[in-house]
C-alpha positions, 0 to 999 in steps of 0.5 A: 256866631249866627245860625245858618239854618243847616245842621253842620259843625261850626268853625272853631276860629273867628273871622272878619270875612263879610262873605262868611255865612257864620260871621259875616252877612252872607245868606245861604239857600238852595242846593247842598253839595258834597264833593272833593277839593280838586284845586285850592290855588286861588285866593279864598276860592276852591274848585270842588268836584262832585262825581255821580252816576247817570242812568242811560235808558237806551243801554240800560247802564250807569255812566260816571259823570262829574261836575266842577263847582267854584266855591268861596272859602271863609277865613275861619275854615281851612281847606286843602286839596283832597279834602271832602267838603260840604258847599251850599248855594248863595248869591253870586260872589264872582263870575263863576262863584255862587257857592260857599264852603260851610264844612270841611269833612276832612279826609283824603279822598281819591 
């Protein structure tokens, strides 16, 4: 298992996925985002939603905003809907997939 340069829990399982940052050739860089898995219906891909607060200067209030990210899931990491995950930016793997899941932080979040 190779070091990806970020302090995360390494997966216990082995995999043969070439797009795995731990066991394959995929290099990771850029943004690290924590979010909740909204959908896990695609093969090896999940939709992660990140909710955040944005300050509106005119009304001097915060408003809720959300952003969806598509992320690749290596075979060595198990993820289901409702799990809190940590994703990191990588090279484009598909038209909409430019992130990869590096850690499942577990727990059902709503």
